[in-house]
C-alpha positions as CSV (number, residue, x, y, z in Angstrom):
1,M,114.8,160.7,118.5
2,A,116.8,158.3,116.1
3,T,120.3,159.5,115.4
4,C,120.5,161.1,112.0
5,N,123.2,160.7,109.1
6,C,124.4,162.4,105.9
7,V,124.3,160.1,102.8
8,S,125.5,161.2,99.6
9,I,125.3,159.2,96.8
10,E,127.7,159.4,93.3
11,L,125.5,158.6,90.3
12,L,126.5,158.2,86.9
13,N,125.0,159.9,84.1
14,S,124.0,157.0,82.6
15,Q,122.1,156.1,85.6
16,L,119.8,158.5,85.4
17,T,117.5,157.7,82.9
18,Q,116.4,154.1,82.1
19,L,113.9,153.5,78.6
20,G,112.5,157.0,79.5
21,Q,111.7,156.8,83.3
22,T,113.6,159.2,85.2
23,L,116.0,157.3,88.3
24,W,113.7,158.2,91.7
25,I,115.2,158.1,95.3
26,S,113.2,156.8,98.8
27,N,114.2,157.1,102.0
28,Y,112.7,157.8,105.2
29,P,113.6,161.6,106.2
30,C,115.3,162.6,109.1
31,G,112.3,163.5,111.2
32,G,109.9,163.0,108.9
33,P,106.6,160.7,109.6
34,S,106.7,159.2,106.7
35,T,109.0,158.0,103.3
36,V,109.6,160.1,100.7
37,S,110.1,159.3,97.1
38,Q,111.1,161.6,94.7
39,A,113.0,162.4,91.4
40,W,116.8,162.2,91.9
41,N,116.8,166.3,90.6
42,A,114.6,167.3,93.1
43,Y,117.0,166.4,96.2
44,P,120.1,168.7,96.6
45,Y,123.1,167.7,94.4
46,D,126.1,168.9,92.7
47,M,126.8,168.2,88.9
48,F,130.6,167.0,88.1
49,P,131.5,165.7,84.5
50,A,131.2,162.1,85.6
51,G,127.3,162.5,86.8
52,P,125.7,164.1,89.9
53,T,126.2,163.5,93.7
54,I,122.7,163.4,95.6
55,Y,122.6,164.4,99.6
56,I,120.2,163.2,101.7
57,C,119.4,163.4,106.0
58,T,117.7,160.4,106.9
59,S,117.0,158.5,110.1
60,N,117.0,154.9,108.8
61,L,119.9,153.8,106.1
62,G,117.9,151.0,105.1
63,S,115.2,153.1,103.9
64,I,116.9,153.9,100.8
65,S,115.8,152.8,97.7
66,Y,115.9,153.3,93.9
67,Q,113.5,152.8,91.1
68,Y,112.6,154.2,87.5
69,G,109.6,156.5,87.6
70,I,106.7,156.7,90.2
71,A,105.5,153.5,89.6
72,G,108.6,151.5,88.4
73,T,109.8,148.3,89.8
74,P,112.2,149.0,92.4
75,V,116.1,148.7,91.8
76,I,117.8,145.5,94.1
77,G,120.1,147.2,96.2
78,I,122.2,150.1,95.3
79,P,122.3,151.0,90.8
80,S,125.9,149.3,89.4
81,G,128.5,151.6,89.6
82,A,126.8,153.9,92.4
83,I,129.1,154.9,95.3
84,Q,126.5,155.6,98.7
85,T,128.6,157.1,101.3
86,V,127.4,157.4,104.9
87,G,128.6,160.8,106.9
88,G,127.6,162.6,110.2
89,V,125.1,163.4,112.2
90,C,122.3,165.9,110.5
91,T,119.0,167.3,111.6
92,S,118.0,168.4,108.4
93,V,119.4,168.6,104.9
94,S,121.0,171.6,104.7
95,N,123.3,170.0,107.2
96,C,124.9,167.9,104.4
97,Y,125.0,170.2,101.3
98,V,124.8,174.3,101.3
99,A,123.9,175.7,97.8
100,P,126.5,177.7,96.4
101,P,123.8,180.9,95.3
102,A,122.9,181.5,98.6
103,T,126.9,181.8,99.9
104,P,127.7,185.0,98.3
105,T,124.5,187.3,99.3
106,P,125.6,187.2,103.5
107,T,129.5,187.8,102.3
108,I,128.4,190.8,100.0
109,T,126.0,192.8,102.8
110,R,128.0,191.9,105.6
111,T,131.6,192.8,104.6
112,P,131.0,196.8,103.9
113,T,129.6,197.2,107.9
114,N,132.3,196.1,108.8
115,T,135.5,197.6,106.9
116,P,135.7,200.9,109.0
117,T,136.7,199.0,111.9
118,P,140.4,198.8,110.9
119,T,140.8,202.3,110.4
120,K,139.4,203.4,113.7
121,T,142.4,201.0,115.5
122,P,145.9,201.6,113.5
123,T,148.1,201.9,115.8
124,T,148.9,198.2,116.9
125,P,148.8,194.8,115.1
126,T,146.0,193.8,116.9
127,P,142.5,195.7,114.9
128,T,143.9,193.9,111.9
129,K,142.4,190.8,113.3
130,T,139.2,192.4,114.3
131,P,137.7,192.6,110.9
132,T,137.4,188.7,110.8
133,Q,136.1,188.8,114.7
134,T,133.2,190.6,114.7
135,P,131.7,189.4,112.0
136,T,130.8,186.1,113.5
137,G,129.2,187.3,116.2
138,T,126.7,189.5,114.1
139,P,125.3,186.8,111.3
140,A,125.1,184.1,114.3
141,A,122.1,183.9,111.7
142,P,122.8,184.6,108.1
143,P,120.2,186.9,106.2
144,P,117.7,185.5,104.5
145,F,118.3,184.8,100.8
146,S,116.7,188.1,98.5
147,C,116.3,187.3,95.0
148,P,118.2,189.6,92.4
149,G,115.7,191.6,90.6
150,G,112.6,190.2,93.3
151,C,110.6,187.2,93.6
152,R,107.5,187.3,91.3
153,T,104.4,184.8,90.8
154,Y,104.9,182.7,87.8
155,R,102.2,181.6,85.5
156,I,102.7,178.0,83.8
157,L,101.1,177.3,81.1
158,I,102.0,173.4,79.7
159,F,101.1,173.3,75.7
160,N,103.3,170.2,74.9
161,P,101.2,167.5,77.4
162,S,104.1,164.8,75.9
163,M,107.3,166.9,77.3
164,T,109.7,165.3,79.6
165,G,111.7,168.1,80.9
166,N,111.2,168.7,84.9
167,I,110.3,172.7,85.6
168,T,113.2,174.3,87.3
169,Y,113.5,177.5,88.9
170,T,115.3,179.6,92.1
171,D,113.6,179.3,94.9
172,C,112.5,182.8,96.4
173,L,113.5,181.6,100.0
174,T,116.8,179.5,99.9
175,G,118.3,180.3,96.4
176,N,118.3,176.5,96.3
177,Q,117.5,175.3,92.5
178,S,113.8,173.5,92.8
179,S,112.6,170.6,90.5
180,I,108.6,169.8,89.4
181,P,109.6,166.3,87.7
182,F,107.7,166.2,84.2
183,D,106.0,163.3,85.4
184,W,104.0,165.5,88.1
185,Y,101.8,166.9,85.2
186,Q,102.7,164.9,82.1
187,G,99.8,163.8,79.9
188,Q,97.8,167.2,81.2
189,T,97.4,170.4,80.2
190,D,97.9,172.5,82.9
191,T,98.6,176.0,84.5
192,I,101.1,175.9,87.5
193,Y,101.6,178.5,90.2
194,V,105.2,178.9,91.8
195,C,107.0,182.0,93.7
196,A,110.3,181.9,91.7
197,C,113.4,184.7,91.4
198,L,113.6,186.9,88.0
199,N,113.7,185.3,84.8
200,S,114.8,181.6,86.4
201,V,112.0,179.2,85.3
202,T,112.6,176.9,82.2
203,I,111.8,173.5,80.9
204,A,115.7,172.4,79.7
205,G,114.8,170.9,76.2
206,Y,111.9,172.3,75.3
207,Q,110.9,175.8,73.7
208,E,108.9,178.9,75.5
209,G,106.1,179.4,72.9
210,S,105.4,176.6,71.4
211,D,105.9,174.1,74.0
212,Y,105.1,176.0,76.8
213,G,104.7,179.6,78.1
214,L,105.3,182.0,81.2
215,S,103.9,185.0,82.4
216,Q,104.7,186.8,85.7
217,T,103.7,189.5,87.9
218,A,105.2,192.8,88.2
219,V,105.2,192.9,92.1
220,E,106.9,190.3,94.7
221,C,104.9,187.1,94.5
222,T,101.9,186.9,97.0
223,L,101.5,183.0,96.7
224,N,101.8,181.3,100.3
225,Q,105.4,181.0,101.3
226,D,105.1,180.1,105.2
227,C,105.2,176.6,106.6
228,T,101.8,175.3,108.7
229,N,100.6,172.1,110.4
230,Y,98.6,169.4,108.1
231,E,96.3,167.2,109.2
232,V,96.7,164.1,107.7
233,T,94.5,162.0,107.4
234,I,94.8,158.0,106.1
235,D,91.7,155.6,105.3
236,Q,92.0,151.7,105.5
237,Q,90.5,151.7,101.9
238,D,92.5,153.8,100.3
239,I,95.3,151.4,101.1
240,D,93.5,148.7,100.4
241,N,92.4,150.3,97.0
242,S,96.3,150.8,96.0
243,Q,98.0,148.7,93.8
244,D,100.8,148.6,96.4
245,N,99.3,149.7,99.7
246,T,100.3,153.1,99.6
247,V,99.0,156.7,99.4
248,Y,101.0,159.3,97.4
249,L,100.9,162.7,98.7
250,R,102.5,165.8,96.5
251,V,104.0,168.5,98.3
252,Q,105.9,171.2,98.4
253,E,108.8,171.4,101.8
254,C,109.2,174.5,104.2
255,D,113.2,174.6,102.1
256,G,110.8,175.5,98.7
257,S,111.3,171.1,97.2
258,W,108.8,169.3,95.8
259,S,108.4,165.8,97.0
260,T,106.2,163.3,97.0
261,R,105.4,161.3,100.9
262,T,104.2,158.1,101.3
263,F,102.0,156.7,104.2
264,T,101.3,153.1,104.5
265,S,98.9,152.9,107.3
266,P,95.9,154.2,108.5
267,G,95.8,157.0,111.0
268,T,96.2,160.8,111.5
269,T,99.0,162.4,111.5
270,N,100.7,166.1,111.6
271,I,103.4,167.0,108.9
272,C,105.1,170.4,108.6
273,I,104.7,172.2,105.1
274,M,104.7,174.5,103.0
275,N,102.0,173.8,100.3
276,L,100.0,170.9,98.6
277,W,101.0,170.1,94.9
278,S,98.2,172.0,93.0
279,V,97.0,173.1,89.4
280,S,94.6,173.8,87.9
281,G,93.8,171.3,85.2
282,A,92.4,167.7,85.9
283,P,93.5,165.0,87.0
284,S,96.4,166.5,88.4
285,L,96.2,165.4,92.0
286,S,98.1,166.4,95.5
287,M,96.9,163.2,97.0
288,Y,96.7,159.3,94.9
289,I,97.0,156.4,94.6
290,L,97.8,153.6,92.1
291,Q,95.9,151.4,90.6
292,G,96.8,149.6,87.0
293,G,100.0,152.0,87.5
294,N,97.9,154.9,86.8
295,I,98.0,157.9,89.6
296,T,93.8,157.3,90.9
297,P,91.9,159.6,93.1
298,V,91.9,159.0,96.6
299,S,88.4,158.4,97.9
300,S,88.0,159.0,101.7
301,S,92.1,160.2,102.9
302,T,92.3,163.9,103.1
303,A,95.4,166.1,104.1
304,T,93.9,169.8,105.6
305,D,95.6,172.7,106.7
306,S,95.3,173.8,110.6
307,G,96.6,176.9,110.0
308,V,99.6,176.3,112.6
309,P,102.5,177.6,112.0
310,C,104.9,175.3,112.4
């Protein structure tokens, strides 16, 4: 298996859009069967005054590329002013970036159970070190993230099809900030369903009620949040019909993030994901090709859920 490395990409705020198009970053993720291409804010990132720092874990440093918009012209090399730094070895992007919202939960939960320990051994100074030693063995696997207020099924109605704001929300499984790029729903009037923490869904710059509508369930989210193996079959005809000889597949990864996987050769492969992108409005597609810069349904390629956990 190829060695994977963390890469941090420091961007300037002025580089995030160009002529109304969002900056997209492509890379070959560690362990992935294909290149992933998605908007910069669909990756884990930290925001600083000058601009964000993006984090990825890739097995091919040469696969990192940049372009504006899903079908835009690739940027030659690294955008001027950006800083791309190769870090340590990784197996997933979680080795490169730890989301801050999830950190306080295990700390608050675990601390009370260990607090009584020092009161039983007050005769020597040694027990004062015991509380810090005891939890290191217990939370070897941190407890799962739990949404404050609960995890709900959100129904998002798009009223204004010309919006250019990404749908953002707090993911129920990880506490990470998930983002659905605006060009996944732009030009359509769709109904979108997501599992999100209570009161966390928003589209920055737009008004709930006039531009989009939100409704939520009163009970815990019942949408699928488990990962299974999908069998992806790419047909040569679809590759030949695509303007860039590429078949695109929009998916929800196992960490709750949304990304676009790309396939440039025919054949069948298995990928481990949570969900395919799916909304009620046409022509929203999970698998498609580009023709004349427009999203077009594939004719023969398929992505089928095997139902086998992964």
